[in-house]
N, C-alpha and C positions, 0 to 999 in steps of 0.2 A: 453350230442345233441340228437338232437330228428334225429330217425332214418328215416333214406330216401326212400324213394316208392319207386323206379326206380332202377334195376341193375345196375350196374357203371361197363361192361366188361372189361378183360385188356386192349386189346385190335380191334377193330372195323376195316376193310374199310372204307376208304371214300369215295363213285361212283357221283359226284355232275357233272359227264362231258357231252363224249359225246359216255359215256359207251353205251347204250342203243341205241345213236344211231346207233353206230359203231357198234354191238354186231349186231340190228336188219337187218343193210343192209346188213352181211354175211349169211345169215337168211334165210333174200327176194332173192336174186345169191344164193344158196348151196354153196356156195365159206366155209366150217365149217373145216377143218381136214388143212395140213402144206400147203396147198397152199389156194392160192389168196392172194387182192394186204394188206392185212395188217401184214404178219408179214415181212415183207422186210421194209415200214413203219415204223416200230414201232424201225425194226432194225436199217435202217439211223437215223434214228431222237434224236433212244438212244444213239448208240456213239457219234451225234452229241455230243453232252445232255454231255460229258464226255468228251468229246477235242478226239476220242475218231478218228480212219480212217475208222474199224469192229467192228464188232459182229454180234454175229451171236445167236444167240434166242433156247434157247434150251424148256425143260418139270419141270427145278425145279435149283435152288440157285447147292445140290452136284451135276447134269449130268452136271451142267456150270463148278465146279472143276473139274470135273472127266475128260471130257473132255477137258480142258485148258491142263492136269498134261499127259494127254496122250500126246496131241498134240506136247508137249516140250520131250518128246520121254522118258520120267520115267517107269521103268519097274521092274522090281523082284533086290533087291539087292539092287538097289538105293536109300536113306535116304531123308523126305520131316523138318524141323526144323517148326513147327506150335510152338502158341500159347496153352500152359495148359490151362489156364481159354480162353474156347472158342464153340463149338458146335460141337459135336462128326460130323456134317459132314464130318468139314476139318478131320479128321484123319479115319471116314471112306473111301473118295477118295481118298488118299495119299491105303489105302490098295488091292482098287480097282482094282489099276494098279500093284499089288506085291510085290509095294514100304511098305517100313517103318514112322510112321511121327514119329520124334522123339521133346520132348519137352524141350518146354523152358516156367519160371517163368514172371507169367507179373508185370508189375508196378508198386504199390501196389497206386498209386496214378492214371494213364490214366488207368488201370489196359488191356488199348494194352502189347504184352509183346516185354521184359526187353531185349532193346538191351545191353547194357552191358554185357548181360550171352548169347550171341546167339555163338559167337565164343568160346566156350566153348566147346559146342556138335557137332563141324564142323569135321565128318571126311573126307577119303579120298570116301569114301559111299555116302555123299552129291551133293545130284544139284539141288535142290531149296530151298527159305525160302518162307515161303508165309506166311506174316504181316497181323490181323486179325485186321477189324475198327471194335472194337467191342461198341457194344449199339449205331452206326455210329461216333462217334469219330478217325479222323484218324491218324495213326499210324506216327513216326518219322524217317520219307518214307527219310532222307536226310540219319538218319544212317543206315538203313535198307541196303541202294542202295550203302553206303559207303565199307562194307562186303559185302556186292554180286560180288562186282565186286571184291574186293581184293582177295574171294580164289572161284573168277568164277561160280559167281555157277546162277539160273536165281531166278528171285520173281515173285510170284502165290499174284497177291491181292484177298483178297477175302473179299469180298465189299458188304455181301448178307445185311448187317443193315445200308450203309455205302450212299447211296444212293442222289451225290447230296453236300458229304463230301467235302468241303476241306481245301491243306495244303500248305504251302506258292501260295494260290492266284490259286491253280489249282486243276481239282477234282481227289477224288478219279477216283483208274483204274486209268488210266493218270500214272503214273509213273512206273509196273514191267513191265516184256515179255510180261506178262496174265492176267489178272484178271475175279472174276466170280459174279455174280450178283444172287440174289435170289428175285421174288418177290411175296410170298406166304404172301397169306390175309391179315399180320400185318405189313409186307415193309410201309415202304418210299411210296414207287410207285408200285401195285400188281399189278398178274393177276386172283388172287389166289390159283392157280399154279403154275410154273413157273424162269426159268429163264436165263441168261446171258452174254458171254461172248463180252470183250472187248477188246481186243489191238491193236498196230501198225504194225505188224511185219503178208506180208502179207500173209505168208509159212505157221507161228498157225492158222491165220483166214479157208486156202481154207482146214489144218489140223482134222479143225475140224466140217466143212462145210459136210466132210469127214467121219469122225466118228456119226456125229451129224443121219447122213444117211444111216446107215442096211452098207460105205464103199460101196455106187455105186461110180464111176465117175464121173464126177466129167465135166472131157469134153469129154464125149463122149458117142455115145448112147450109155443107160442101157441095158444090160444083167441080166442075174441073176446069175453073176459071182460077184468072193466075192474078189480084193486080199486082206485082212486080216481080222482079227475079230471089226466087227464094231455095234453101240450101237442104240437103236432106243426111243431120244430125241428127233422129232421132237415139237414144239409148236402148238400147231393149232394154223387158222383164228381168231378162237372166243378170244381166250386169245391174242394176239395179240392188235385186237381191243379194247378189255380191255387196254390193254397195253400201246397203242398209243396217246390213249386218257386221259388216265395218264403223260408218259408225257405230253402234253401238262401242264398238270398242273399241273408241276412237283415243279417249285416252287417255288405256291403257299402253297402246303400241306413241302417241307420242311418247309417251314415260322411259319409255326401252329405247326410244328411239338418243333421246337426250340422258340416261343415264352410262347405257353404250359409250356414246361423243367425248363424257367423263371419264374411263374407263382406255380412252383410247390417249386423250389429257394426266393423264396418271403415267400411265409407261413408260412416254416416251417426254414429259416433260422434261431429263435431261438428255437429252437425245439433240448436240447439240446442234444446228444447221437444219430442223423441223418448227416449224414457225406450223398454228393452224387462224383459223378467220377468229376474232373477235365480235363479240357480241355487241348486236344498237345496243345502244342506253336506256334502261328504262323500257327492257322486254324479254319477250323470250323468245328462245334460239328448238323452234324445234329441230336441229340438225339433222336433218335429211341423209344431205352426207356428209362422212368425216373427212371432210379435203384437209389437203398437207405443203407447204410450201417449201421447196428443197434448195435452199442455199449452197451449189457445190461447192462456194472454197471451206463452205467451213465444218458442212458435213460432207464434203473427202470423194462424192458421188455425184452420178447425175444425173437425172432426173429417167430419164430414159434407161440407164446402168439398175438405176431401185428396182425399174419396173420388173425388167429381167430376170434380173437375179428373183422377187415374190415370184413371177411368173412358175420361172425353174421350183418352187418354194409348195410351187400346189397355187398360190393366195392369189386370185385373180383384181384388179384392179384396171382401172379405167381413166384417160385424160382429163381435164376442164376444158371451157369451150375453148375456139381458139374465136376473137373476139372477131364483131361487129362488122368494123373497118377492114377486115383479111379477107372477106366471101365475097368471091368473085361471082355466086350469082349477084346480087345485092349491086354491087358496081354494073353488072350489065341492064338492069333495073331505075338504072344512072344514081343511085344514089350518094352519095357527096359521103369520099371516104377522104375525106383534107382532113387535115390536123392529127396530132397527136393524142396514145391513147396506150401511157406506158404502167399505167398502171396491168391495166387488160393484157398487155401487151407480159409482163411479166406473172401474171395468168397463166397465162398460156404455156408461156416456156415453163414455167421452175414446178407447178403445180400437179396434184393427181391426184385421187380418191379414193378410199381405201373398203376394203366391207363394210354396211350397213347397214344390212337386212335387220330387222326388228329382236328379231330371236335370234340373232351369235350371243355366243356362250364368253361368260369373261375370262375362259381356257385357250376359247378362240382368238378374241384377240389382243388376250397379252403372246402368247405365237406370234404373231403377225409384229408386233410391237416386238419381241425378239431379233427378228429376221433383219427388221428393220435395226437397229444397235446395232447387230453380231454386223452389217454387212457395212457397217462405217468402214469398223476396222481392221474387215480384210483386204 
């Protein structure tokens, strides 16, 4: 196949709405810090989009997880169940509170936490379950909620990759005590950096606002006396201006990502040894990233060889996450690394994701798939 001249990045932000207009308004008016109208407008619109009452804008998805956990009172001596296959921010956020993350392997098909294995990890120290809607594919929240109710546990949804994802017609983030989103540059909705907490609980909402801003009192004149340890997690008005423009076109961007995934599947369906994540039943997967698994016996090439071949042909890729049970940082923190995590290990060993920008052209996806098909026969 002819080498394409233009480099295809793994993911670029798509900013084709009112981003520039709103950011210039911030600059023209001088409202560039966390004060300014766009923060509150963005919070209100995002909460509405998720089907939740409240939202709190913060500096990152990791910060969102941290203050979500803090608002629930998670502390040293507690345990929080998380999937072994996820971004390490989930585990780190638990560690920030002094609690310990406890790992559960994922389902071999959906790549989400395997709900059949959760109860075996619950102890008297367990306080919450953190399901992660991996790559935009909603977890089996009915099963998670049933377990949480039985054991009187909180649920903290990690929706970092799942803006607009749906399960039984309800948006991700609306099934739990509290949920966290990321707006990193590669996410379906972005503010460059940034995050959001959503909840239907007024107490948790107030606690998140309290922790976000150094634990200044929410209802008294400001003094420089602080009753608790707080965080500087405030989102700027500039970031929120970008976020407001993004949320105005949220369903459009969601459709683009879903359609791109369909195109990838179309052109790779007959390439033996290439497989995709399977959607959770009764859900809408928003396809944050177009991840594939390589069966080297059937495909005839290793993942490493394919990554290099695509790189040589100006196509960027990324490896999938390394399992939490293989992280030296978490072992040193005191997390248990015992047990088997076979599905996580397979995803780490054989998986990668392909370019996934919302505004990819079909011709670019066809070209990428053509390279993958051609390389199999080389």
